C-alpha positions as CSV (number, residue, x, y, z in Angstrom):
1,M,15.9,23.0,-19.1
2,I,15.9,26.7,-18.3
3,H,17.4,27.8,-15.0
4,E,16.2,31.4,-14.9
5,L,12.7,31.5,-13.4
6,V,11.6,34.7,-15.1
7,L,12.7,33.4,-18.5
8,R,11.1,30.1,-17.8
9,W,7.7,31.8,-17.1
10,V,8.1,33.9,-20.3
11,V,8.6,30.8,-22.5
12,T,5.8,29.0,-20.7
13,G,3.5,32.0,-21.4
14,L,4.5,32.0,-25.1
15,F,3.6,28.4,-25.5
16,L,0.4,28.5,-23.5
17,L,-0.9,31.5,-25.4
18,S,-0.2,29.6,-28.6
19,A,-2.0,26.5,-27.3
20,A,-5.0,28.7,-26.3
21,D,-5.1,30.2,-29.8
22,C,-5.1,26.7,-31.4
23,G,-7.9,25.5,-29.1
24,F,-9.9,28.7,-29.7
25,A,-9.6,28.1,-33.5
26,I,-10.9,24.5,-33.1
27,V,-14.0,25.3,-31.0
28,T,-15.2,28.6,-32.5
29,K,-15.7,27.5,-36.1
30,R,-16.6,24.3,-38.0
31,R,-13.5,23.3,-40.0
32,P,-12.5,20.3,-42.2
33,W,-11.2,17.4,-40.2
34,T,-7.6,17.8,-41.5
35,V,-7.5,21.4,-40.3
36,V,-8.8,20.2,-36.9
37,V,-6.0,17.6,-36.7
38,N,-3.5,20.3,-37.6
39,H,-4.6,22.6,-34.9
40,G,-4.8,19.7,-32.4
41,L,-1.3,18.7,-33.1
42,H,-0.1,22.3,-32.6
43,F,-2.1,22.4,-29.3
44,V,-0.4,19.3,-28.0
45,M,3.0,20.5,-29.1
46,A,2.6,23.9,-27.4
47,V,1.5,22.3,-24.2
48,A,4.4,19.8,-24.3
49,M,6.9,22.5,-24.9
50,A,5.5,24.6,-22.0
51,V,5.9,21.6,-19.7
52,M,9.4,20.9,-21.0
53,T,10.7,24.2,-19.7
54,W,10.3,23.1,-16.1
55,P,12.8,20.8,-14.3
56,S,10.0,18.4,-13.2
57,S,9.6,17.4,-16.9
58,A,12.8,15.4,-16.4
59,Q,10.8,12.8,-14.5
60,L,8.2,12.4,-17.3
61,P,8.3,9.7,-20.0
62,T,10.2,10.8,-23.2
63,T,10.1,7.9,-25.6
64,G,6.4,8.0,-26.2
65,P,6.2,11.7,-26.8
66,A,9.3,11.6,-29.1
67,V,7.6,8.9,-31.2
68,F,4.3,10.8,-31.2
69,F,5.9,14.0,-32.5
70,L,7.8,12.1,-35.1
71,L,4.5,10.7,-36.4
72,A,3.1,14.3,-36.3
73,A,6.0,15.5,-38.4
74,L,5.2,12.7,-40.9
75,W,1.6,13.8,-41.0
76,F,2.6,17.3,-42.0
77,V,5.1,16.0,-44.6
78,T,2.4,13.8,-46.1
79,M,-0.1,16.7,-46.2
80,A,2.6,18.8,-47.9
81,V,3.1,16.2,-50.6
82,V,-0.5,14.9,-51.3
83,G,-2.8,17.3,-49.4
84,V,-2.2,20.6,-51.0
85,R,-1.3,21.9,-54.5
86,T,0.2,25.3,-54.1
87,T,3.9,25.9,-53.3
88,A,3.1,28.3,-50.5
89,L,0.9,25.8,-48.6
90,R,3.5,23.0,-49.2
91,G,6.1,25.3,-47.6
92,L,3.8,26.0,-44.7
93,Y,3.1,22.3,-44.0
94,G,6.8,21.6,-44.3
95,Y,7.5,24.3,-41.7
96,H,4.9,22.8,-39.4
97,G,6.5,19.3,-39.9
98,L,9.9,20.8,-39.0
99,M,8.4,22.2,-35.8
100,M,7.1,18.8,-34.8
101,L,10.5,17.3,-35.6
102,A,12.1,19.9,-33.4
103,T,9.8,18.8,-30.5
104,A,10.7,15.2,-31.0
105,W,14.4,16.2,-31.0
106,M,13.9,17.9,-27.7
107,Y,12.4,14.8,-26.2
108,A,15.3,12.7,-27.6
109,I,17.8,15.1,-25.9
110,M,16.1,14.5,-22.6
111,N,16.4,10.7,-23.1
112,G,20.0,9.5,-22.9
113,H,19.0,6.1,-24.5
114,L,17.3,7.6,-27.5
115,L,20.2,10.1,-28.2
116,P,23.3,9.0,-26.3
117,V,25.6,11.8,-27.5
118,R,27.3,12.5,-24.1
119,S,31.0,11.9,-23.8
120,S,32.3,8.8,-21.9
121,T,33.7,11.1,-19.2
122,Q,30.3,12.5,-18.5
123,S,28.8,9.0,-18.4
124,D,31.3,7.9,-15.8
125,M,30.4,10.8,-13.6
126,S,26.8,9.7,-13.1
127,M,25.1,10.6,-9.9
128,P,21.7,9.7,-8.4
129,D,20.2,12.9,-9.6
130,M,21.7,12.7,-13.0
131,T,18.4,12.9,-14.8
132,T,17.6,16.3,-13.3
133,S,21.2,17.5,-13.8
134,A,21.0,16.6,-17.5
135,M,18.2,19.0,-17.9
136,N,20.2,21.8,-16.3
137,M,23.3,21.1,-18.5
138,P,23.7,22.4,-22.0
139,A,23.2,19.5,-24.4
140,S,26.1,20.6,-26.5
141,S,28.6,20.1,-23.6
142,G,30.8,17.2,-24.5
143,S,28.7,16.4,-27.6
144,P,29.8,15.7,-31.2
145,T,30.0,18.6,-33.6
146,W,27.0,17.4,-35.7
147,F,24.9,17.5,-32.5
148,T,25.8,21.1,-31.8
149,A,25.3,22.0,-35.5
150,V,21.8,20.6,-35.4
151,N,21.0,22.8,-32.4
152,W,22.4,25.8,-34.1
153,F,20.4,25.0,-37.2
154,G,17.2,24.9,-35.1
155,T,18.1,28.1,-33.3
156,L,18.6,30.1,-36.5
157,I,15.7,28.6,-38.4
158,F,13.1,29.3,-35.7
159,A,14.6,32.7,-34.9
160,A,14.1,33.6,-38.5
161,A,10.6,32.1,-38.5
162,A,9.7,34.2,-35.4
163,G,10.8,37.4,-37.2
164,F,9.0,36.3,-40.4
165,W,5.7,35.6,-38.6
166,T,5.8,38.8,-36.6
167,Y,6.3,40.8,-39.9
168,R,3.4,39.0,-41.5
169,Y,1.2,39.7,-38.5
170,F,1.7,43.5,-38.7
171,I,1.5,43.5,-42.5
172,E,-1.8,41.5,-42.7
173,R,-3.6,42.7,-39.6
174,H,-5.1,45.7,-41.4
175,H,-6.4,43.5,-44.2
176,E,-8.3,40.9,-42.2
177,A,-11.8,41.5,-40.9
178,N,-11.5,38.9,-38.1
179,R,-8.0,39.9,-37.0
180,Y,-9.1,40.2,-33.3
181,R,-10.6,36.8,-33.1
182,T,-7.4,34.7,-33.1
183,L,-3.7,35.5,-32.8
184,G,-3.0,34.1,-36.2
185,N,0.5,34.8,-37.4
186,L,1.3,36.3,-34.0
187,G,0.6,32.9,-32.4
188,E,3.0,31.3,-34.9
189,A,5.6,33.9,-34.0
190,M,5.3,33.2,-30.3
191,T,5.7,29.5,-30.8
192,A,8.8,30.0,-33.0
193,A,10.3,32.3,-30.4
194,G,9.7,29.8,-27.6
195,V,11.3,27.0,-29.7
196,T,14.2,29.3,-30.4
197,I,14.8,29.9,-26.7
198,L,14.7,26.1,-26.0
199,F,17.3,25.5,-28.7
200,L,19.4,28.2,-27.2
201,A,19.1,26.4,-23.8
202,T,20.7,23.4,-25.4
203,L,23.7,25.5,-26.5
204,F,24.3,27.9,-23.6
205,P,23.7,27.4,-19.8
206,F,21.2,30.1,-18.9
207,W,22.2,31.7,-15.6
208,P,20.9,30.1,-12.4
209,S,18.1,31.9,-10.6
210,P,19.1,33.8,-7.4
211,P,17.4,31.3,-5.0
212,L,19.2,28.3,-6.6
213,L,22.4,30.2,-6.6
214,R,22.1,31.1,-2.9
215,K,21.2,27.4,-2.1
216,K,24.3,26.2,-3.9
217,L,26.5,28.8,-2.2
218,S,25.1,28.0,1.2
219,A,25.6,24.3,0.6
220,R,29.2,24.8,-0.3
221,A,29.8,27.1,2.7
222,G,28.3,24.5,5.0
223,D,30.4,21.6,3.6
224,D,33.8,23.4,3.5
225,P,34.4,24.2,7.2
226,P,34.1,20.6,8.4
227,I,36.6,19.5,5.8
228,A,39.0,22.2,6.7
229,S,38.5,21.4,10.4
230,S,39.2,17.7,9.9
231,R,42.3,18.5,7.9
232,G,43.4,20.9,10.6
233,V,42.9,18.3,13.4
234,S,44.8,15.7,11.3
235,S,47.6,18.2,10.7
236,R,47.9,19.1,14.3
237,G,47.9,15.5,15.3
238,S,50.7,14.8,12.9
239,L,52.7,17.7,14.2
240,L,52.1,16.6,17.8
241,G,53.3,13.1,17.0
242,I,56.5,14.5,15.4
243,R,57.2,16.7,18.5
244,L,56.8,13.7,20.8
245,A,59.1,11.6,18.6
246,V,61.7,14.3,18.7
247,V,61.5,14.6,22.5
248,G,61.7,10.9,22.9
249,D,64.7,10.7,20.6
250,G,66.4,13.4,22.6
251,S,65.9,11.7,25.9
252,E,67.4,8.5,24.7
253,V,70.5,10.3,23.3
254,G,71.0,12.1,26.6
């Protein structure tokens, strides 16, 4: 989904650090089972997002993960309604549910059958490697306005969330005795930043990496000369035929 190799590694690192933080929080302290489920769902989501940044993810199943993260979103919404009593916690669980929904949305984008929003022109131009090409193409290209609006909404929401969690991290780090044990709000900020970049990838085609660009240019350079050569041979053959016809016509008139 992201062409640029350096940016792909940056996003992968953000998600893997967040996943490691969730796993560390589960194994280092005994917690209620609901909290373990929450951290476990975030761990799975972060790993899934890290894998999603690589082109090979286009070959993986998408329907099952989309359904799984829809159920995860439903879990957090249920917890927000019946599991907590304060408004702050309800907002927090609602945010986590929105993040799970965003992950399900990303998988739906990767599956043309779950979310067939491409134009008919793009459908007619299908090629054998269309699955891989779809990952390299901005999802907003040739898509309805509502589809682009959803991606913009996700971009703005999670960009604001990344800023909010970063601010909270620096404000609260001096007031927590165990601030060095887990990433805490910084882990939330990294996850939100990674999701923001993935949403941006659905809106704008990130530049291709230099090796991919050189490969494409060399392929084009290798294909063009034979075409030009065959056209040249055919043009010369046509001109030669015209000259012979003219000479023949001249001899008959003489």
